[in-house]
Steps between C-alpha positions, in 0.01 A plus 500: 500500500626805690573280801685240289709764321588665831614166642691419181688829530587420861637155410700638207665750735568221750651286223723786389612552860583129536703507177690806622575344840606181327745709298633709788543247782796306354667830410455647848645195672862520620721403209335342199418150372817477293724590797333232708547240227861612454569448871326165490706387199821558700651737240465253215308749282690707247447880473335470158265235639405731788428787263292280268305369799434852626363595161289185483344572840453869425718624786780655295626859533223661295278763669226338701225660292638330187505167683141565612381573146666184369355299788145626432540427129616146573215438744229606256660300218516187715879501542592443864860413432694176524503275804846477657446171680359340182706692245428560214127429548284818495316585822163483323564140399602402853186656650266359235640150561432522876186707537268226372594270789448781751156578356411132518610460861385835636181516294391150599567564869331842488182374333467200734567707813264781394211275395519259794577773754212722387255210499604402852469863611148524353387182675665597829332843506159368388503237776672689779591283793483182292769239451671682212494837676631358828765252387654616172607865567741425788642196320558689173643803679739268688615338173525839331734626771773266376743642241470369144842337504444318832175346381656424163794317657264305727280395208807416292643277771174325598326450165805498275783334691331284765180393325620552142156605377614800297817618320729718709651739243465669161185554291519167315714189492846541350523349154125518434425670169272806551180496297123493517480133587316339791826359630667841515190678638461236772867526591479882522190467719676259736793742536254786559313346794745559786611860422142608421367327812740687729396837351130413530530387862680818603264742320156337521442620858528864398245453222256329734525758778472792258183365340355395837538847651353671194210254486416559867471874434294438185259264677387785726391720207134586452473340156597163651223535757258597221599197293441273798162664565400430140559131562786451256702181530797531741742373235389771257528772764845379598642487146302755299459771763757467779800337331468704181529829691764369740720388210634846409792505749594149387510619139756762603705243689485261205622769262793587724578132548486446125756773449736361761470151347759610242745563783468138592506343844876546517578276796259228388659492156845485658408210730358293212752629241195599296617687186291815548571871512569497874760224468656683205511824700699327774747370243528849350580652840757232578660544158494883512297492180383862506325505158297192594415644842380824341294310245339283768419797726347688208294197396365454853414871529323503164299191594385655829396825332319320217313273740386795710388691191291202388345485848409869474324431169320204654389719791322728256284204400450359849440813707255765368632749756830519308317592178321784676825669609 
């Protein structure tokens, strides 16, 4: 409990720091959001509109500490302001409408890449020099060296445009009524294949190599030799003894990956026009939508911190050495 409370205190401080930076950065930039929008509108905004917009965005002439207090109050009451590019929709509604698609895309790709990559790494390390260990690592590393967007565009052109096997844009077919029906679920799954596949192909090599290297070190431990001397089945030694102890670094990587899922695979979402957080962040930047950008950055930061805190709690259960500290 002491360890968990200490880590909780650390993450609360980190969250406060991220909120403070999120508040200060737009105010420390040259000019301010309203001035940029005024220049972009080619002087079509009236003075009273400019003043109302400054007050709405919290960048009026009040002392900065008063703005900071109001900003903190709004954050902890769930009020992130109003989106400029989708006025008058609140930022919280915009994010809540997009984050589900990002979790679906990123979560599906992360789980598939982590499970398949770790299993391949276990098999490659257990049978060193075999077909899996010799052939797959260089191939997966070669594929993983390509940028997300390049692989996404290649898959889009080949499987979407040329072969026509999968849809090429959006999360579901336009005009289809969303709902928990087999037709809608199947359509969403078909739209999910190409963007998820590109993320899996790029990231699976890292999962495999990480688990393979850890498994090789674990296989040389004395307790593995003792288990083999006792005559235990190789499959049991591999899974119950070696893989179980080699899994700890992968748990950390999975937790960090789970946090960054909320950020979305920005370029992949852009290529497929997938309506996730990453695609929405690009639109917010292009539209100078500062409240939405701040809300998205804060959501991504909170997700990363929460995921890492959950991993720390899980470590207490998985690793007895943590409980002894």
